C-alpha positions, 0 to 999 in steps of 0.5 A: 023912703029917704030924701034925695041928696040927704046922706044922713038918711042912709048913714049906716049903709054909707059907713059900711060901704066906705069901710068895705072899700077902704079895708078890702077893695082898695087894698087888693087886686082882683083877677075877676068878678068871682074873686071880688064877690068872694072877698066881699062875702068874706068881708061881710061875714067878718063885719057882722061878727065883730 
């Protein structure tokens, strides 16, 4: 279990979500939540195979 306020305990997840936001979320406009979900699933698939 991670300690409160210690980002180093969760560095891998923080890095992944930061990269997801900067490469996918902030660069696109989504019409609805379903379109966002598809984009996230595609990005996760891409991220895990590189």
